[in-house]
N, C-alpha and C positions, 0 to 999 in steps of 0.2 A: 687132318693135314694142318701142319702149323702154318700160320700166317706170318709174313714178314713184311716189313716196310722197305721199299726200295727207293733209295736216294739217287737222284740224277747228280752228275757232276755240278751242274749249275746250282741246284738246291743246296748241295754241301757248301759250295763257294758263297752262296747268298747267306747262309746261316753263319759262316765264319766272318763275313763282312759285317753283318748285323751286330754279332757279339763284339767284334773289334770296334765298331762305331761307338758302342756304349762304353767300352773301356776308355777310348780316347776322349769321349765327351765328358765322362764323369771322372776321369783320372783315377779310376779305381776298377777293379775286376768284380766287385761285390754284386752289382746289378746284373752283369753279364752271367755270373754264375747262377744267380737266382732265375734268370730268364732261361738259361740252358736247362736247369733242373725242371722248370715248369714245362718246357717243350718236351723233355724226356718223360715226364709224368703223363703228358697227354699222349705221347706215342705209345706208352705202355697201355694206356686206356683204349686206344685204337686197336692195339693187338688183341686185347681182351674182348672188346666189343667192336668188331670190324665194321659194322653197319652204322656206327654212331655219327659218322660224318655226313655232310651234305653231298649228294651226288653231283657230278659235273657232266658236261656233254662228252667228256673223254671216258672211254670204257675203262673200268677198274680204277678210276681215279675219283677220290672224294676230297672235300675240304672239311677241315676241323678248326673252328675258330677257338683260339685259346682264351683270349679276353678281348674286350673292346679295343 
């Protein structure tokens, strides 16, 4: 069975806000593009190795730290 990552509306909005914050702060899209690519790489890693993240108290929810 293929795994998939399910994004809540809040998570999508938060990611959008984070990327826009860096665009506005740096007056450039360069860092936001790099950050978005890094996030997507980690999401693909999670899809490949679904147990790689740290478990939470919420059923079927894990945390994956990308960087410090």
